C-alpha positions in Angstrom: 0.0 0.0 0.0 1.4 3.4 -1.0 2.5 5.9 1.7 1.7 8.7 -0.7 -1.6 10.6 0.0 -4.6 9.4 -2.0 -5.6 11.8 -4.8 -9.2 11.6 -6.0 -9.6 12.6 -9.6 -13.2 13.7 -10.4 -14.3 13.6 -14.1 -17.9 14.3 -15.2 -19.0 13.0 -18.6 -22.1 12.6 -20.8 -22.4 11.1 -24.2 -18.7 11.5 -25.1 -17.3 7.9 -25.0 -14.1 8.7 -27.0 -13.2 11.6 -24.8 -13.9 9.9 -21.5 -11.7 7.0 -22.6 -8.9 9.5 -23.4 -9.4 11.0 -19.9 -9.0 7.5 -18.3 -5.8 7.1 -20.3 -4.4 10.4 -19.2 -5.0 9.5 -15.5 -3.5 6.0 -16.0 -0.4 7.6 -17.5 0.3 9.6 -14.3 3.6 8.8 -12.6 1.9 9.2 -9.2 1.3 5.9 -7.3 -2.0 6.4 -5.4 -5.0 7.6 -7.4 -8.7 7.1 -7.2 -10.5 8.1 -10.5 -14.1 9.0 -9.9 -16.1 9.2 -13.1 -19.7 10.5 -12.9 -21.7 9.6 -16.0 -24.8 11.7 -16.6 -26.8 8.7 -18.0 -25.0 8.5 -21.4 -26.6 6.6 -24.2 -23.7 4.2 -24.0 -23.0 3.7 -20.3 -19.4 4.3 -19.3 -18.9 0.7 -18.1 -19.9 -0.6 -21.5 -17.6 1.9 -23.3 -14.7 0.8 -21.2 -15.4 -2.9 -21.7 -15.5 -2.4 -25.5 -12.3 -0.3 -25.6 -8.6 -1.0 -25.3 -8.3 0.8 -22.0 -6.3 -1.4 -19.6 -6.3 -1.4 -15.8 -3.5 0.4 -13.9 -2.5 -0.9 -10.4 -1.9 2.7 -9.2 -5.4 3.8 -10.2 -8.7 2.7 -8.6 -11.6 3.3 -11.0 -14.9 4.4 -9.4 -17.9 4.6 -11.8 -21.1 6.4 -10.9 -23.9 6.4 -13.4 -26.7 8.9 -12.7 -30.3 8.2 -13.4 -30.5 11.4 -15.5 -28.1 14.1 -16.7 -28.2 16.8 -14.0 -25.5 19.0 -15.4 -21.8 19.5 -15.0 -21.9 21.1 -11.5 -24.1 18.4 -10.1 -21.9 15.7 -11.5 -18.7 17.3 -10.0 -20.5 17.6 -6.7 -21.4 13.9 -6.7 -17.8 13.1 -7.5 -16.7 15.2 -4.5 -19.1 13.3 -2.3 -17.7 9.9 -3.5 -14.0 11.0 -3.2 -11.9 9.6 -0.4 -8.7 11.3 -1.2 -6.6 13.8 0.8 -6.7 15.9 -2.3 -9.3 16.2 -5.1 -8.2 17.0 -8.6 -10.7 18.0 -11.4 -10.3 16.7 -14.9 -12.7 17.6 -17.8 -13.0 14.7 -20.2 -11.7 16.6 -23.1 -8.4 17.8 -21.5 -5.1 16.1 -21.1 -2.6 16.1 -18.2 1.1 15.9 -18.5 2.5 12.8 -16.9 3.8 14.4 -13.7 0.9 16.7 -13.1 -0.5 15.1 -9.9 2.9 14.3 -8.5 4.0 17.9 -8.7 0.8 19.3 -7.3 0.9 16.9 -4.4 4.4 18.0 -3.6 3.3 21.6 -3.7 0.3 20.7 -1.5 2.6 19.1 1.1 4.8 22.2 1.2 2.1 24.8 1.7 -1.1 25.3 3.7 -2.9 26.5 0.5 -6.3 24.9 0.1 -6.3 25.2 -3.7 -3.3 24.3 -6.0 -3.4 25.1 -9.7 -1.0 24.8 -12.6 -0.2 26.3 -15.9 -2.1 25.3 -19.0 -1.7 25.4 -22.8 -4.7 26.1 -25.0 -5.1 23.8 -28.0 -7.3 24.4 -31.0 -7.3 21.8 -33.8 -4.0 20.4 -32.7 -2.3 23.9 -32.5 -1.3 25.6 -29.3 -2.7 29.1 -29.4 -1.9 30.4 -25.9 -0.1 29.4 -22.7 -0.9 30.6 -19.2 1.4 30.2 -16.1 0.2 30.8 -12.5 1.0 34.4 -11.6 -0.9 34.9 -8.3 -1.0 33.2 -5.0 -2.2 33.6 -1.4 -5.4 35.6 -1.1 -6.4 36.0 -4.8 -10.0 37.1 -4.4 -9.2 40.5 -5.9 -7.5 38.8 -8.9 -10.4 36.5 -9.5 -12.9 39.5 -9.4 -10.8 41.5 -11.9 -9.6 38.8 -14.3 -9.5 35.1 -14.9 -6.1 33.9 -13.6 -7.2 30.2 -13.6 -7.9 29.1 -17.1 -9.2 25.6 -16.7 -10.7 23.4 -13.9 -8.4 20.6 -15.1 -5.5 22.6 -13.6 -7.0 22.7 -10.1 -6.5 20.4 -7.1 -8.3 21.2 -3.8 -8.4 19.9 -0.3 -11.8 18.3 0.4 -12.5 20.6 3.3 -12.5 23.6 1.0 -15.0 22.0 -1.4 -17.2 21.0 1.6 -17.1 24.4 3.3 -18.4 26.2 0.1 -20.9 23.4 -0.8 -19.1 22.5 -4.0 -20.2 23.9 -7.4 -23.4 25.9 -7.8 -25.7 23.8 -10.0 -27.4 26.9 -11.4 -24.4 27.5 -13.6 -23.9 25.6 -16.9 -20.9 27.8 -17.7 -18.5 29.8 -15.5 -19.3 27.4 -12.6 -15.6 27.2 -12.1 -15.0 30.9 -11.7 -17.9 31.1 -9.2 -16.3 28.1 -7.4 -12.8 29.8 -7.2 -14.2 33.1 -6.0 -16.1 31.4 -3.2 -13.1 29.1 -2.4 -10.9 32.2 -2.1 -13.0 33.4 0.8 -12.1 30.4 2.9 -8.7 29.3 1.6 -5.4 30.6 0.0 -4.2 29.5 -3.4 -0.8 28.4 -4.7 0.4 27.4 -8.1 2.9 25.1 -9.9 4.5 27.5 -12.3 4.8 25.2 -15.3 2.4 23.9 -18.0 0.9 20.6 -16.8 -2.4 20.6 -18.7 -3.4 20.8 -22.3 -6.9 22.2 -22.7 -8.5 21.1 -25.9 -11.1 23.5 -27.5 -13.6 22.2 -30.1 -16.5 23.7 -32.0 -19.4 21.8 -30.4 -22.1 24.1 -28.8 -20.0 27.3 -29.0 -23.0 29.5 -30.0 -25.2 28.0 -27.3 -22.4 28.6 -24.8 -22.3 32.3 -25.6 -26.1 32.7 -25.2 -26.0 30.8 -21.9 -23.2 33.0 -20.6 -24.9 36.2 -21.7 -28.4 35.2 -20.4 -27.7 33.1 -17.3 -24.1 32.7 -16.1 -22.8 36.3 -16.3 -26.0 37.8 -14.7 -25.7 35.1 -11.9 -22.0 35.9 -11.4 -22.9 39.6 -11.1 -25.8 38.9 -8.7 -23.6 36.7 -6.5 -20.3 38.6 -6.4 -21.1 42.2 -7.0 -21.3 42.9 -3.3 -17.9 41.2 -2.8 -16.5 43.4 -5.6 -17.9 46.5 -3.9 -16.3 45.3 -0.6 -12.9 45.0 -2.3 -13.4 48.3 -4.1 -13.2 46.7 -7.6 -16.8 47.0 -8.7 -15.9 48.7 -12.0 -13.1 46.3 -12.8 -15.4 43.3 -12.0 -18.0 44.5 -14.5 -15.3 45.2 -17.0 -14.0 41.7 -16.7 -17.6 40.3 -17.2 -18.1 42.3 -20.3 -14.7 41.3 -21.7 -15.2 37.6 -21.2 -18.6 37.9 -22.9 -16.9 39.7 -25.7 -14.4 36.9 -26.1 -17.2 34.3 -26.0 -19.1 36.2 -28.7 -16.0 36.3 -30.9 -15.6 32.5 -30.5 -19.2 32.1 -31.6 -18.7 34.4 -34.6 -21.1 37.0 -33.2 -18.9 40.1 -33.9 -21.8 42.6 -33.5 -22.4 41.3 -30.0 -18.6 41.3 -29.3 -18.4 45.0 -30.3 -21.2 45.7 -27.8 -19.5 43.9 -24.9 -16.0 45.3 -25.7 -17.4 48.8 -26.0 -19.0 48.5 -22.6 -15.7 47.2 -21.2 -13.8 50.1 -22.7 -16.3 52.7 -21.5 -15.9 51.3 -17.9 -12.1 51.0 -18.1 -10.4 52.7 -21.1 -7.1 50.8 -21.0 -4.8 49.7 -23.8 -6.2 46.1 -23.5 -9.9 47.1 -23.7 -9.1 49.5 -26.6 -7.3 46.8 -28.6 -10.1 44.3 -27.9 -12.6 46.9 -29.3 -10.5 47.7 -32.3 -10.0 44.1 -33.1 -13.7 43.5 -33.6 -14.6 46.8 -35.1 -14.6 45.4 -38.6 -15.7 41.9 -37.7 -13.6 39.1 -38.9 -11.6 41.3 -41.3 -10.0 43.3 -38.4 -10.1 40.6 -35.7 -7.9 38.1 -37.5 -4.8 40.4 -37.9 -5.3 42.2 -34.6 -5.9 39.1 -32.5 -2.1 38.5 -32.5 -1.6 42.0 -31.0 -4.1 41.1 -28.3 -2.0 38.1 -27.3 1.1 40.2 -26.8 -0.4 42.9 -24.5 
C-alpha cells in the first residue's frame, strides 16, 4: 500500500465515449502511485462501463476506477458535486473529459500541497485548437487571490485545479445553477475560505472544439454572467473593484461572442468594457472586432502580446 496521500480525480462525462476513454488514459499515465479516479456519467446513451469494456483501456495498479452512473443528466456542476461526495482522497483534482494532463501533473501538485497550507493548488495550461497551441498561461498569483479573481481570470481551466476536500465541503461545491463559469464562481467562493498556490509550469493541455460554442455564448450572456454579477457584485464592492469586476464580465462575454462568430455582440461587450475601463487592453479588444472578422484576425495577434 502506498504511503503517498490518495488523490481523487473527479471527471464528469455525458455522451462522449471517446473523450472519457482518453481521460482515463491520461490519468492512467500519471507517474503518481496512489490515485482514485471517480467518473460520474450523466446517464449517457452508451453507459461508461460498456464503453470501457469495449475499448482497449487497460487497468492500472496505481489507479482505482470508481464509476457512478446517474439516473439522469443533472449537469456539470451536479456531476462534479457527486464526484466530490464519493471522493476519499486527501486531495481532489478535477479533470474535464476533453483535457489532457502531463505525466507528472499530480505528483508535482501533491508536492506543492505538502509544502504549503494553501487549500487550492493550480498549474499552468496550454490552450489547443485543432492540434495547434494558441496560448499558454502560467500561474502568476498566490495567497489571497479574491481581488485577482474578481478583476480577471487567472485560472484558465478546472483541469489545472487540485483542492483539499475541506475547501469544497465548506463552500458546498459547485453551484448547479451554472452551466458555464461554474468554475469561476467556485474559485471566488473558495478564495473566501482558503489561500491559493500554483505550480508554475504547464501541466495541462486544454482542448477546444466547435461543439455548442454558439449555445455557450447565449448561456453565458443570459444566465451565467448575470448570476455571477448577482452573487459577487457585493464582494467586488467590498474590495473596491466593482468597476473592474464588471469590465471583466463584459470582456469575457466579448471573447465568447468572438468565438461564436457574433462580432456585433462582441463589439457591444467590448465597448462596454472600454467605457468602464479605457485601458490599452480594452481598446485593442474593441478595435480588433470593429470590422468583424476582417479586423479581428490580424489584430488578435496583437491582443495576445499585450
